[in-house]
DRENPA-613700 format. One record per atom (N, C-alpha, C, CB): atom name; residue number from 1; x, y, z; residue in one letter. Coordinates in steps of 0.05 Angstrom, whole numbers. Glycine has a CB too. Example, Ala and Ser with C-alpha at 12.3 -4.5 7.8 and 13.67 -1.06 7.14 Angstrom:
DRENPA-613700
(atom N,1,(264,-114,156),a) (atom CA,1,(246,-90,156),a) (atom C,1,(264,-66,156),a) (atom CB,1,(226,-89,181),a) (atom N,2,(257,-45,142),s) (atom CA,2,(273,-21,143),s) (atom C,2,(258,1,157),s) (atom CB,2,(282,-12,114),s) 
This chain:
DRENPA-613700
(atom N,1,(2518,2164,2068),x) (atom CA,1,(2504,2151,2055),x) (atom C,1,(2470,2160,2054),x) (atom CB,1,(2511,2127,2064),x) (atom N,2,(2458,2167,2027),x) (atom CA,2,(2432,2177,2037),x) (atom C,2,(2416,2147,2030),x) (atom CB,2,(2419,2208,2020),x) (atom N,3,(2392,2142,2047),x) (atom CA,3,(2378,2119,2044),x) (atom C,3,(2351,2131,2032),x) (atom CB,3,(2376,2102,2071),x) (atom N,4,(2342,2144,2043),x) (atom CA,4,(2313,2157,2043),x) (atom C,4,(2318,2188,2026),x) (atom CB,4,(2300,2161,2079),x) (atom N,5,(2307,2198,1999),x) (atom CA,5,(2312,2228,1992),x) (atom C,5,(2292,2243,2004),x) (atom CB,5,(2313,2236,1963),x) (atom N,6,(2297,2263,2024),x) (atom CA,6,(2284,2284,2036),x) (atom C,6,(2263,2301,2012),x) (atom CB,6,(2308,2303,2050),x) (atom N,7,(2283,2312,1998),x) (atom CA,7,(2279,2332,1981),x) (atom C,7,(2254,2320,1956),x) (atom CB,7,(2311,2339,1968),x) (atom N,8,(2261,2295,1946),x) (atom CA,8,(2238,2292,1928),x) (atom C,8,(2231,2268,1932),x) (atom CB,8,(2242,2297,1899),x) (atom N,9,(2221,2264,1955),x) (atom CA,9,(2208,2231,1966),x) (atom C,9,(2198,2210,1940),x) (atom CB,9,(2174,2238,1989),x) (atom N,10,(2200,2189,1936),x) (atom CA,10,(2194,2161,1924),x) (atom C,10,(2179,2148,1941),x) (atom CB,10,(2217,2145,1919),x) (atom N,11,(2153,2138,1937),x) (atom CA,11,(2149,2113,1941),x) (atom C,11,(2158,2091,1947),x) (atom CB,11,(2144,2109,1932),x) (atom N,12,(2156,2077,1974),x) (atom CA,12,(2182,2058,1975),x) (atom C,12,(2176,2031,1974),x) (atom CB,12,(2198,2062,1998),x) (atom N,13,(2182,2007,1959),x) (atom CA,13,(2168,1976,1966),x) (atom C,13,(2168,1970,1986),x) (atom CB,13,(2177,1953,1956),x) (atom N,14,(2153,1949,1989),x) (atom CA,14,(2151,1927,2021),x) (atom C,14,(2186,1920,2025),x) (atom CB,14,(2128,1887,2014),x) (atom N,15,(2191,1914,2008),x) (atom CA,15,(2223,1904,2001),x) (atom C,15,(2246,1914,2002),x) (atom CB,15,(2228,1898,1979),x) (atom N,16,(2245,1945,1998),x) (atom CA,16,(2264,1961,2009),x) (atom C,16,(2256,1968,2035),x) (atom CB,16,(2271,1982,1994),x) (atom N,17,(2234,1967,2047),x) (atom CA,17,(2229,1970,2073),x) (atom C,17,(2238,1952,2091),x) (atom CB,17,(2205,1971,2076),x) (atom N,18,(2233,1935,2085),x) (atom CA,18,(2240,1903,2101),x) (atom C,18,(2276,1913,2099),x) (atom CB,18,(2228,1861,2077),x) (atom N,19,(2286,1915,2083),x) (atom CA,19,(2314,1916,2080),x) (atom C,19,(2324,1942,2104),x) (atom CB,19,(2322,1925,2044),x) (atom N,20,(2306,1956,2094),x) (atom CA,20,(2318,1982,2118),x) (atom C,20,(2319,1977,2144),x) (atom CB,20,(2302,2007,2121),x) (atom N,21,(2294,1958,2156),x) (atom CA,21,(2290,1952,2178),x) (atom C,21,(2306,1934,2191),x) (atom CB,21,(2271,1946,2178),x) (atom N,22,(2317,1914,2173),x) (atom CA,22,(2340,1897,2176),x) (atom C,22,(2369,1911,2183),x) (atom CB,22,(2341,1881,2150),x) (atom N,23,(2366,1930,2160),x) (atom CA,23,(2396,1942,2162),x) (atom C,23,(2398,1957,2200),x) (atom CB,23,(2400,1974,2131),x) (atom N,24,(2372,1970,2193),x) (atom CA,24,(2371,1980,2222),x) (atom C,24,(2374,1960,2256),x) (atom CB,24,(2341,1994,2220),x) (atom N,25,(2366,1938,2250),x) (atom CA,25,(2360,1920,2268),x) (atom C,25,(2349,1915,2278),x) (atom CB,25,(2365,1916,2277),x) (atom N,26,(2318,1916,2263),x) (atom CA,26,(2292,1916,2273),x) (atom C,26,(2274,1900,2258),x) (atom CB,26,(2282,1942,2274),x) (atom N,27,(2263,1884,2280),x) (atom CA,27,(2238,1858,2256),x) (atom C,27,(2216,1880,2240),x) (atom CB,27,(2208,1829,2283),x) (atom N,28,(2217,1860,2222),x) (atom CA,28,(2192,1862,2210),x) (atom C,28,(2163,1852,2207),x) (atom CB,28,(2197,1861,2197),x) (atom N,29,(2166,1827,2223),x) (atom CA,29,(2138,1810,2218),x) (atom C,29,(2125,1817,2245),x) (atom CB,29,(2142,1772,2212),x) (atom N,30,(2106,1836,2242),x) (atom CA,30,(2092,1838,2227),x) (atom C,30,(2103,1864,2222),x) (atom CB,30,(2067,1833,2233),x) (atom N,31,(2100,1876,2187),x) (atom CA,31,(2099,1906,2188),x) (atom C,31,(2093,1926,2191),x) (atom CB,31,(2100,1913,2182),x) (atom N,32,(2102,1943,2206),x) (atom CA,32,(2095,1975,2215),x) (atom C,32,(2080,1983,2200),x) (atom CB,32,(2115,1996,2215),x) (atom N,33,(2057,1998,2209),x) (atom CA,33,(2040,2021,2194),x) (atom C,33,(2055,2044,2193),x) (atom CB,33,(2012,2028,2206),x) (atom N,34,(2059,2049,2209),x) (atom CA,34,(2080,2082,2203),x) (atom C,34,(2109,2073,2215),x) (atom CB,34,(2065,2117,2226),x) (atom N,35,(2128,2086,2207),x) (atom CA,35,(2160,2092,2214),x) (atom C,35,(2164,2123,2214),x) (atom CB,35,(2183,2079,2190),x) (atom N,36,(2174,2120,2234),x) (atom CA,36,(2192,2154,2236),x) (atom C,36,(2222,2156,2238),x) (atom CB,36,(2185,2171,2265),x) (atom N,37,(2231,2175,2223),x) (atom CA,37,(2265,2176,2216),x) (atom C,37,(2261,2201,2222),x) (atom CB,37,(2281,2168,2183),x) (atom N,38,(2290,2208,2248),x) (atom CA,38,(2288,2233,2257),x) (atom C,38,(2317,2233,2253),x) (atom CB,38,(2274,2239,2285),x) (atom N,39,(2329,2260,2240),x) (atom CA,39,(2357,2264,2234),x) (atom C,39,(2366,2283,2253),x) (atom CB,39,(2364,2273,2206),x) (atom N,40,(2374,2284,2279),x) (atom CA,40,(2388,2300,2301),x) (atom C,40,(2400,2317,2288),x) (atom CB,40,(2407,2286,2319),x) (atom N,41,(2418,2319,2279),x) (atom CA,41,(2441,2340,2262),x) (atom C,41,(2425,2360,2251),x) (atom CB,41,(2461,2327,2236),x) (atom N,42,(2406,2350,2229),x) (atom CA,42,(2398,2369,2214),x) (atom C,42,(2369,2382,2222),x) (atom CB,42,(2399,2360,2188),x) (atom N,43,(2355,2363,2254),x) (atom CA,43,(2332,2373,2263),x) (atom C,43,(2315,2366,2243),x) (atom CB,43,(2331,2401,2271),x) (atom N,44,(2314,2345,2227),x) (atom CA,44,(2289,2335,2196),x) (atom C,44,(2288,2307,2210),x) (atom CB,44,(2304,2332,2152),x) (atom N,45,(2257,2303,2202),x) (atom CA,45,(2244,2291,2212),x) (atom C,45,(2225,2281,2175),x) (atom CB,45,(2230,2308,2241),x) (atom N,46,(2229,2248,2178),x) (atom CA,46,(2206,2243,2154),x) (atom C,46,(2195,2215,2170),x) (atom CB,46,(2220,2236,2115),x) (atom N,47,(2171,2207,2149),x) (atom CA,47,(2154,2186,2164),x) (atom C,47,(2148,2169,2136),x) (atom CB,47,(2122,2199,2182),x) (atom N,48,(2144,2143,2145),x) (atom CA,48,(2141,2124,2126),x) (atom C,48,(2113,2111,2138),x) (atom CB,48,(2170,2104,2124),x) (atom N,49,(2094,2119,2121),x) (atom CA,49,(2071,2107,2123),x) (atom C,49,(2062,2084,2095),x) (atom CB,49,(2053,2131,2127),x) (atom N,50,(2050,2059,2111),x) (atom CA,50,(2035,2038,2093),x) (atom C,50,(2014,2055,2081),x) (atom CB,50,(2021,2009,2110),x) (atom N,51,(2017,2044,2049),x) (atom CA,51,(1993,2047,2034),x) (atom C,51,(1968,2030,2045),x) (atom CB,51,(1999,2040,2005),x) (atom N,52,(1946,2037,2033),x) (atom CA,52,(1916,2019,2042),x) (atom C,52,(1920,1995,2028),x) (atom CB,52,(1883,2034,2032),x) (atom N,53,(1934,1991,2004),x) (atom CA,53,(1936,1969,1995),x) (atom C,53,(1953,1950,2002),x) (atom CB,53,(1940,1973,1976),x) (atom N,54,(1968,1964,2027),x) (atom CA,54,(1996,1949,2041),x) (atom C,54,(2011,1938,2021),x) (atom CB,54,(1990,1922,2061),x) (atom N,55,(2018,1952,2002),x) (atom CA,55,(2035,1945,1977),x) (atom C,55,(2061,1957,1971),x) (atom CB,55,(2020,1949,1954),x) (atom N,56,(2058,1984,1982),x) (atom CA,56,(2080,2001,1987),x) (atom C,56,(2085,2016,2009),x) (atom CB,56,(2080,2016,1970),x) (atom N,57,(2106,2031,2012),x) (atom CA,57,(2105,2056,2038),x) (atom C,57,(2102,2089,2027),x) (atom CB,57,(2139,2056,2056),x) (atom N,58,(2092,2104,2030),x) (atom CA,58,(2099,2135,2031),x) (atom C,58,(2114,2151,2041),x) (atom CB,58,(2087,2146,2035),x) (atom N,59,(2131,2170,2030),x) (atom CA,59,(2147,2178,2039),x) (atom C,59,(2137,2206,2045),x) (atom CB,59,(2168,2174,2025),x) (atom N,60,(2133,2214,2079),x) (atom CA,60,(2124,2243,2085),x) (atom C,60,(2141,2261,2099),x) (atom CB,60,(2102,2243,2100),x) (atom N,61,(2146,2277,2087),x) (atom CA,61,(2162,2299,2102),x) (atom C,61,(2140,2319,2102),x) (atom CB,61,(2193,2309,2088),x) (atom N,62,(2148,2346,2121),x) (atom CA,62,(2132,2365,2126),x) (atom C,62,(2126,2382,2098),x) (atom CB,62,(2143,2381,2148),x) (atom N,63,(2135,2383,2083),x) (atom CA,63,(2130,2397,2057),x) (atom C,63,(2120,2384,2036),x) (atom CB,63,(2151,2406,2048),x) (atom N,64,(2135,2352,2032),x) (atom CA,64,(2125,2337,2007),x) (atom C,64,(2113,2302,2019),x) (atom CB,64,(2157,2337,1981),x) (atom N,65,(2099,2295,1994),x) (atom CA,65,(2095,2265,2009),x) (atom C,65,(2095,2249,1981),x) (atom CB,65,(2060,2261,2031),x) (atom N,66,(2100,2225,1977),x) (atom CA,66,(2101,2216,1952),x) (atom C,66,(2072,2201,1947),x) (atom CB,66,(2127,2197,1950),x) (atom N,67,(2052,2208,1957),x) (atom CA,67,(2026,2190,1949),x) (atom C,67,(2019,2198,1925),x) (atom CB,67,(2001,2192,1966),x) (atom N,68,(1994,2186,1915),x) (atom CA,68,(1984,2202,1889),x) (atom C,68,(1966,2227,1893),x) (atom CB,68,(1968,2183,1871),x) (atom N,69,(1952,2231,1919),x) (atom CA,69,(1936,2259,1928),x) (atom C,69,(1961,2276,1921),x) (atom CB,69,(1924,2264,1964),x) (atom N,70,(1976,2268,1928),x) (atom CA,70,(2003,2303,1929),x) (atom C,70,(2022,2303,1908),x) (atom CB,70,(2030,2306,1962),x) (atom N,71,(2012,2282,1889),x) (atom CA,71,(2023,2285,1860),x) (atom C,71,(1998,2299,1848),x) (atom CB,71,(2031,2254,1844),x) (atom N,72,(1973,2298,1853),x) (atom CA,72,(1954,2308,1831),x) (atom C,72,(1947,2330,1847),x) (atom CB,72,(1929,2289,1820),x) (atom N,73,(1950,2337,1870),x) (atom CA,73,(1937,2370,1879),x) (atom C,73,(1970,2379,1889),x) (atom CB,73,(1904,2370,1914),x) (atom N,74,(1986,2387,1881),x) (atom CA,74,(2010,2399,1885),x) (atom C,74,(2006,2431,1906),x) (atom CB,74,(2022,2404,1852),x) (atom N,75,(2019,2436,1915),x) (atom CA,75,(2011,2453,1932),x) (atom C,75,(2004,2455,1954),x) (atom CB,75,(2001,2459,1926),x) (atom N,76,(1976,2436,1959),x) (atom CA,76,(1970,2426,1980),x) (atom C,76,(1972,2403,1994),x) (atom CB,76,(1956,2429,1981),x) (atom N,77,(1971,2406,2022),x) (atom CA,77,(1983,2379,2039),x) (atom C,77,(1957,2358,2034),x) (atom CB,77,(1988,2388,2080),x) (atom N,78,(1972,2341,2036),x) (atom CA,78,(1944,2313,2043),x) (atom C,78,(1949,2307,2067),x) (atom CB,78,(1945,2281,2025),x) (atom N,79,(1935,2282,2070),x) (atom CA,79,(1928,2271,2094),x) (atom C,79,(1945,2265,2108),x) (atom CB,79,(1914,2252,2094),x) (atom N,80,(1968,2256,2095),x) (atom CA,80,(1996,2236,2115),x) (atom C,80,(2000,2268,2126),x) (atom CB,80,(2034,2215,2091),x) (atom N,81,(2008,2285,2102),x) (atom CA,81,(2021,2308,2116),x) (atom C,81,(1999,2323,2135),x) (atom CB,81,(2033,2329,2093),x) (atom N,82,(1981,2330,2137),x) (atom CA,82,(1964,2337,2162),x) (atom C,82,(1967,2319,2185),x) (atom CB,82,(1935,2337,2155),x) (atom N,83,(1962,2293,2176),x) (atom CA,83,(1967,2273,2206),x) (atom C,83,(1996,2278,2216),x) (atom CB,83,(1962,2235,2201),x) (atom N,84,(2010,2271,2205),x) (atom CA,84,(2036,2267,2214),x) (atom C,84,(2053,2295,2220),x) (atom CB,84,(2050,2251,2193),x) (atom N,85,(2045,2310,2206),x) (atom CA,85,(2054,2345,2217),x) (atom C,85,(2043,2368,2214),x) (atom CB,85,(2076,2355,2207),x) (atom N,86,(2016,2370,2231),x) (atom CA,86,(2000,2385,2238),x) (atom C,86,(2012,2417,2241),x) (atom CB,86,(1991,2371,2260),x) (atom N,87,(2032,2420,2253),x) (atom CA,87,(2037,2446,2260),x) (atom C,87,(2048,2459,2229),x) (atom CB,87,(2061,2447,2287),x) (atom N,88,(2052,2448,2213),x) (atom CA,88,(2073,2452,2187),x) (atom C,88,(2055,2452,2157),x) (atom CB,88,(2098,2423,2186),x) (atom N,89,(2026,2439,2172),x) (atom CA,89,(2010,2428,2139),x) (atom C,89,(1993,2451,2127),x) (atom CB,89,(1986,2399,2142),x) (atom N,90,(1996,2451,2110),x) (atom CA,90,(1979,2475,2089),x) (atom C,90,(1946,2470,2096),x) (atom CB,90,(1985,2468,2049),x) (atom N,91,(1933,2492,2099),x) (atom CA,91,(1908,2494,2109),x) (atom C,91,(1894,2473,2077),x) (atom CB,91,(1898,2533,2115),x) (atom N,92,(1872,2464,2076),x) (atom CA,92,(1863,2450,2056),x) (atom C,92,(1843,2475,2048),x) (atom CB,92,(1851,2418,2064),x) (atom N,93,(1849,2476,2021),x) (atom CA,93,(1825,2492,2001),x) (atom C,93,(1805,2503,2018),x) (atom CB,93,(1808,2472,1978),x) (atom N,94,(1803,2529,2021),x) (atom CA,94,(1772,2545,2027),x) (atom C,94,(1758,2537,2011),x) (atom CB,94,(1769,2576,2026),x) (atom N,95,(1732,2532,2023),x) (atom CA,95,(1711,2527,2008),x) (atom C,95,(1693,2555,2009),x) (atom CB,95,(1696,2500,2018),x) (atom N,96,(1689,2557,1976),x) (atom CA,96,(1680,2580,1969),x) (atom C,96,(1654,2589,1975),x) (atom CB,96,(1683,2582,1948),x) (atom N,97,(1648,2617,1982),x) (atom CA,97,(1621,2622,1991),x) (atom C,97,(1601,2629,1976),x) (atom CB,97,(1619,2638,2007),x) (atom N,98,(1573,2625,1977),x) (atom CA,98,(1560,2629,1963),x) (atom C,98,(1542,2658,1965),x) (atom CB,98,(1551,2609,1963),x) (atom N,99,(1555,2675,1979),x) (atom CA,99,(1552,2697,1982),x) (atom C,99,(1571,2718,1963),x) (atom CB,99,(1554,2699,2009),x) (atom N,100,(1565,2745,1951),x) (atom CA,100,(1583,2752,1929),x) (atom C,100,(1604,2762,1947),x) (atom CB,100,(1573,2774,1905),x) (atom N,101,(1624,2763,1934),x) (atom CA,101,(1651,2784,1950),x) (atom C,101,(1641,2818,1942),x) (atom CB,101,(1693,2775,1930),x) (atom N,102,(1645,2839,1962),x) (atom CA,102,(1644,2865,1949),x) (atom C,102,(1621,2869,1964),x) (atom CB,102,(1643,2870,1917),x) (atom N,103,(1619,2899,1951),x) (atom CA,103,(1590,2914,1963),x) (atom C,103,(1578,2910,1930),x) (atom CB,103,(1593,2956,1979),x) (atom N,104,(1554,2908,1940),x) (atom CA,104,(1524,2907,1920),x) (atom C,104,(1526,2936,1917),x) (atom CB,104,(1490,2894,1937),x) (atom N,105,(1509,2949,1905),x) (atom CA,105,(1495,2973,1897),x) (atom C,105,(1478,2983,1923),x) (atom CB,105,(1477,2966,1872),x) (atom N,106,(1480,3004,1935),x) (atom CA,106,(1458,3011,1952),x) (atom C,106,(1477,3005,1978),x) (atom CB,106,(1428,2993,1948),x) (atom N,107,(1498,2998,1974),x) (atom CA,107,(1516,2992,2001),x) (atom C,107,(1507,2961,2026),x) (atom CB,107,(1511,3026,2021),x) (atom N,108,(1492,2954,2010),x) (atom CA,108,(1485,2925,2029),x) (atom C,108,(1511,2911,2022),x) (atom CB,108,(1453,2903,2017),x) (atom N,109,(1517,2891,2034),x) (atom CA,109,(1539,2866,2035),x) (atom C,109,(1535,2846,2016),x) (atom CB,109,(1539,2851,2062),x) (atom N,110,(1504,2840,2001),x) (atom CA,110,(1490,2825,1985),x) (atom C,110,(1469,2826,1988),x) (atom CB,110,(1495,2807,1984),x) (atom N,111,(1455,2809,1977),x) (atom CA,111,(1426,2821,1976),x) (atom C,111,(1409,2831,2000),x) (atom CB,111,(1410,2801,1965),x) (atom N,112,(1424,2823,2022),x) (atom CA,112,(1407,2825,2046),x) (atom C,112,(1431,2824,2073),x) (atom CB,112,(1382,2798,2047),x) (atom N,113,(1432,2839,2084),x) (atom CA,113,(1461,2847,2106),x) (atom C,113,(1465,2821,2122),x) (atom CB,113,(1453,2877,2132),x) (atom N,114,(1447,2813,2128),x) (atom CA,114,(1442,2780,2145),x) (atom C,114,(1420,2762,2144),x) (atom CB,114,(1442,2781,2175),x) (atom N,115,(1445,2734,2129),x) (atom CA,115,(1429,2712,2136),x) (atom C,115,(1410,2703,2147),x) (atom CB,115,(1435,2703,2140),x) (atom N,116,(1389,2700,2151),x) (atom CA,116,(1373,2687,2175),x) (atom C,116,(1394,2664,2192),x) (atom CB,116,(1343,2669,2159),x) (atom N,117,(1394,2665,2217),x) (atom CA,117,(1405,2645,2240),x) (atom C,117,(1432,2664,2238),x) (atom CB,117,(1409,2604,2231),x) (atom N,118,(1446,2687,2226),x) (atom CA,118,(1469,2687,2225),x) (atom C,118,(1478,2714,2245),x) (atom CB,118,(1477,2686,2194),x) (atom N,119,(1495,2712,2259),x) (atom CA,119,(1498,2728,2282),x) (atom C,119,(1508,2755,2267),x) (atom CB,119,(1519,2715,2307),x) 
């Protein structure tokens, strides 16, 4: 029986997590801020993270998260993935350089070869 879907995680209500904890024989007062589940047979792992409003739990896997940020920025890892799965989290978008790419006329790497203070 599948209790939590790992491929397409969906945010869980507090009541759903309370029912899961009761079923697992764990106390739910106070509610934990995170819960970790490991499937030994598959070697997979997921983490439930309580939202800041404390009204739901996000389902976090190495490749997906049910938080709003992950929905609005597909292809980028959210803060929950970076925290709980640092070894597989995708890097944050790189900052764009103010220096132009490629060579400028005259063979320089930009208007100047080095910016003052640059090694």
